C-alpha positions as CSV (number, residue, x, y, z in Angstrom):
1,M,-23.0,33.5,30.2
2,I,-25.7,33.7,27.5
3,K,-29.2,33.0,28.8
4,V,-32.0,32.2,26.3
5,E,-35.5,32.1,27.9
6,N,-38.6,30.9,26.1
7,I,-37.6,32.4,22.7
8,T,-40.2,32.2,20.0
9,K,-40.1,33.6,16.4
10,K,-43.3,33.8,14.4
11,F,-43.5,34.6,10.7
12,I,-46.4,35.0,8.2
13,R,-46.1,33.1,5.0
14,N,-48.3,32.6,1.9
15,K,-50.5,29.5,2.3
16,N,-51.8,29.8,-1.3
17,K,-52.6,32.7,-3.7
18,K,-55.3,34.1,-1.4
19,E,-54.5,33.0,2.1
20,K,-51.7,33.6,4.6
21,E,-50.8,31.6,7.6
22,E,-48.6,31.9,10.8
23,F,-45.7,29.6,11.3
24,Y,-43.1,29.3,14.0
25,A,-39.4,29.1,13.0
26,D,-38.5,28.6,16.7
27,K,-40.9,27.9,19.6
28,N,-40.2,28.1,23.3
29,I,-36.4,27.7,23.1
30,S,-34.6,27.9,26.4
31,F,-31.0,27.2,27.4
32,E,-27.9,28.6,29.0
33,A,-24.4,28.8,27.6
34,N,-21.8,29.2,30.3
35,D,-18.3,30.7,30.2
36,G,-15.7,28.1,29.1
37,E,-18.0,25.8,27.3
38,I,-19.2,25.0,23.7
39,I,-22.9,24.6,23.3
40,G,-23.9,22.8,20.1
41,I,-27.1,23.7,18.3
42,L,-27.8,20.6,16.2
43,G,-30.4,19.8,13.6
44,P,-31.1,19.4,9.9
45,N,-31.4,22.2,7.4
46,G,-34.6,24.2,8.1
47,A,-34.8,23.2,11.8
48,G,-34.6,26.8,13.0
49,K,-30.9,27.0,13.9
50,T,-30.0,30.1,11.9
51,T,-33.1,32.0,13.0
52,L,-32.2,31.2,16.6
53,L,-28.7,32.5,16.2
54,R,-29.8,35.6,14.4
55,M,-32.1,36.4,17.4
56,I,-29.2,35.8,19.8
57,V,-26.9,38.2,18.0
58,G,-29.6,40.9,17.7
59,I,-30.2,40.7,13.9
60,L,-33.8,39.5,14.3
61,E,-36.1,40.4,17.2
62,Q,-37.8,37.5,18.9
63,T,-41.6,37.5,19.0
64,T,-41.6,36.5,22.7
65,G,-38.9,35.6,25.2
66,N,-35.7,37.1,26.6
67,I,-32.0,36.9,25.8
68,T,-29.3,38.2,28.2
69,F,-25.5,38.3,28.1
70,D,-24.1,38.2,31.7
71,K,-27.5,39.6,32.8
72,M,-27.4,42.4,30.2
73,N,-30.2,42.8,27.7
74,Y,-30.3,44.3,24.2
75,K,-32.8,47.0,25.2
76,D,-30.4,48.7,27.6
77,N,-26.9,47.4,26.5
78,E,-27.1,46.8,22.7
79,I,-23.8,48.4,21.8
80,E,-21.8,46.9,24.6
81,I,-23.2,43.4,23.8
82,K,-22.6,43.6,20.1
83,K,-19.0,44.8,20.6
84,S,-18.4,41.6,22.6
85,I,-19.8,39.2,20.0
86,A,-18.1,37.3,17.2
87,Y,-20.9,36.2,14.7
88,L,-20.0,33.9,11.9
89,S,-22.8,33.4,9.4
90,G,-22.8,30.8,6.7
91,N,-23.8,33.3,4.0
92,T,-21.7,36.3,4.9
93,K,-20.4,38.1,1.8
94,L,-16.9,39.6,2.0
95,Y,-15.5,42.6,0.1
96,D,-13.7,40.5,-2.5
97,T,-11.7,43.5,-4.0
98,L,-9.8,43.8,-0.7
99,S,-7.0,41.6,0.5
100,A,-7.5,39.6,3.7
101,Y,-5.1,42.0,5.5
102,E,-7.1,45.1,4.3
103,L,-10.4,43.5,5.5
104,L,-9.0,42.7,8.9
105,N,-7.7,46.3,9.2
106,M,-11.1,47.6,8.3
107,C,-12.7,45.4,10.9
108,C,-10.2,46.8,13.5
109,D,-11.4,50.3,12.6
110,I,-15.1,49.2,13.0
111,Y,-14.5,47.7,16.4
112,G,-12.1,50.4,17.6
113,V,-9.1,48.2,18.1
114,D,-6.1,50.2,19.3
115,K,-3.8,51.0,16.3
116,E,-0.7,50.1,18.4
117,K,-2.1,46.7,19.1
118,R,-3.8,45.7,15.9
119,E,-0.7,44.5,14.0
120,D,0.0,42.1,16.8
121,R,-3.6,41.0,16.9
122,I,-3.8,40.4,13.1
123,D,-0.4,38.6,13.2
124,E,-1.7,36.3,16.0
125,I,-4.9,35.4,14.2
126,T,-3.0,34.9,10.9
127,K,-0.7,32.4,12.5
128,V,-3.5,30.6,14.4
129,L,-5.6,30.1,11.3
130,G,-2.7,29.4,8.9
131,M,-3.3,32.5,6.7
132,E,0.3,33.6,6.2
133,Q,0.5,32.5,2.5
134,F,-2.6,34.4,1.3
135,L,-2.9,37.3,3.8
136,Y,-2.1,39.9,1.1
137,N,-4.1,38.3,-1.7
138,K,-7.4,39.6,-2.9
139,I,-10.3,37.7,-1.4
140,A,-11.8,37.2,-4.9
141,N,-8.8,35.0,-5.7
142,L,-9.0,32.8,-2.5
143,S,-10.3,29.2,-2.3
144,T,-13.4,28.3,-0.4
145,G,-11.4,27.2,2.6
146,Q,-9.2,30.3,2.6
147,T,-12.2,32.6,2.3
148,Q,-13.8,30.8,5.3
149,K,-10.7,31.4,7.3
150,V,-10.8,35.1,6.5
151,N,-14.5,35.1,7.4
152,L,-13.7,33.7,10.8
153,A,-10.6,35.9,11.2
154,R,-12.7,39.1,10.7
155,C,-14.8,38.0,13.7
156,L,-11.9,37.7,16.0
157,V,-9.9,41.0,15.6
158,H,-11.6,42.6,18.7
159,D,-11.0,39.5,20.9
160,P,-14.7,38.8,21.6
161,K,-16.1,37.2,24.7
162,Y,-19.0,35.5,23.0
163,Y,-18.8,33.4,19.9
164,I,-21.9,32.7,17.8
165,L,-20.9,30.4,15.0
166,D,-23.2,29.2,12.3
167,E,-22.0,26.2,10.2
168,A,-18.4,27.3,10.5
169,T,-16.9,24.4,8.6
170,T,-19.4,24.0,5.8
171,G,-17.7,23.3,2.5
172,L,-14.2,23.0,4.0
173,D,-11.7,20.2,3.5
174,I,-10.8,18.1,6.5
175,I,-7.5,20.0,7.2
176,S,-9.2,23.4,7.2
177,S,-12.1,22.1,9.2
178,Q,-9.7,20.8,11.9
179,I,-7.8,24.0,12.1
180,I,-11.0,25.9,12.8
181,L,-12.3,23.3,15.3
182,N,-9.0,23.3,17.2
183,F,-9.1,27.1,17.4
184,I,-12.6,27.0,18.8
185,K,-11.6,24.6,21.5
186,K,-8.7,26.8,22.4
187,E,-11.0,29.8,22.8
188,R,-13.3,27.7,25.0
189,D,-10.3,26.9,27.2
190,K,-9.6,30.6,27.6
191,G,-13.1,30.9,29.2
192,K,-15.0,32.2,26.1
193,T,-18.7,31.5,25.7
194,I,-19.4,29.6,22.4
195,I,-22.6,28.7,20.7
196,Y,-21.9,26.4,17.7
197,S,-24.6,25.6,15.2
198,T,-24.0,22.7,12.8
199,H,-25.7,19.8,11.1
200,Y,-22.5,17.7,11.3
201,M,-23.3,15.5,14.3
202,E,-19.8,13.9,14.4
203,E,-18.3,17.4,14.6
204,A,-20.5,18.4,17.5
205,E,-19.7,15.2,19.3
206,N,-16.0,16.1,19.0
207,I,-16.0,19.6,20.4
208,C,-19.2,20.4,22.3
209,N,-19.6,20.2,26.1
210,R,-23.4,20.1,25.7
211,V,-25.7,19.8,22.7
212,I,-29.2,21.0,22.0
213,M,-31.1,19.1,19.3
214,I,-33.7,21.1,17.4
215,N,-36.2,19.9,14.9
216,K,-39.1,21.9,13.3
217,G,-38.2,24.8,15.6
218,E,-38.4,23.0,18.9
219,I,-35.9,21.4,21.3
220,I,-36.3,17.7,21.1
221,K,-33.3,16.7,23.3
222,S,-30.5,18.3,25.2
223,G,-27.5,17.2,27.4
224,T,-23.9,16.2,27.1
225,P,-23.1,14.0,24.1
226,E,-22.6,11.1,26.5
227,E,-25.9,11.7,28.3
228,I,-27.8,11.8,25.0
229,K,-26.2,8.6,23.7
230,V,-26.9,6.8,27.0
231,S,-30.6,7.9,27.2
232,T,-31.2,6.9,23.6
233,K,-29.2,3.7,23.8
234,T,-27.1,4.7,20.8
235,T,-23.4,5.0,20.1
236,N,-23.3,8.4,18.3
237,L,-25.3,11.6,18.0
238,R,-26.5,10.9,14.5
239,D,-28.2,7.7,15.6
240,A,-29.4,9.5,18.7
241,F,-31.1,12.2,16.7
242,F,-33.0,9.7,14.6
243,E,-34.0,7.8,17.6
244,V,-35.5,10.9,19.2
245,I,-37.5,11.9,16.1
246,G,-38.7,8.3,15.6
247,G,-37.2,7.6,12.2
248,D,-36.6,9.6,9.0
249,L,-37.1,13.3,8.7
250,D,-40.5,14.4,7.6
251,E,-39.6,17.5,5.5
252,E,-42.3,19.8,4.5
């Protein structure tokens, strides 16, 4: 289980040429992600989703609040926690001079995957994600969808317990997206803990056990997709989101 308690992240930005101001990318965020469920973090671009995920995986340090993984915190168990995480970022850059196979082997070295088991693990991931036809091609020559599959595959070689996935299907065609979504649901069924950030409301409604809607760095609604639709008297999460915020987005 991942437990997020009253997480806040404060930054300083330029207000004008002479003045600076404080602003909160996330403010007082709390939730739990249990084993065997997918928690959707939903919201528009700029809502604070990526900052939140970066704090959860330990890339950013929260200004206030606590994050624990099965009651372990980063201060005392950083290496153990990070070895158990699969983090997929929307802007991760891969070594494009390597083949997909070479990259996965390198990741096995980084995570200490047993050399006697890694070939079976790479073969398993390759089949699940449908990468057989381009496994030995250089990443620079792959399509957007193929590259995203490799990006996801490199997160999986060490058989992680916790999945932190940020916009996993952005830019993918419908077939590639569905392959990845089906894989995520299968990992949930194995008892993995999954936090899934997206701005695709329909996607979240399809795979998430519970969703947390965020706007301007704050939680505005949470619950199962059905609970949220009932409480907002809507038929889908997209309409529910706009019902909660009271109309159109007011982007700064």
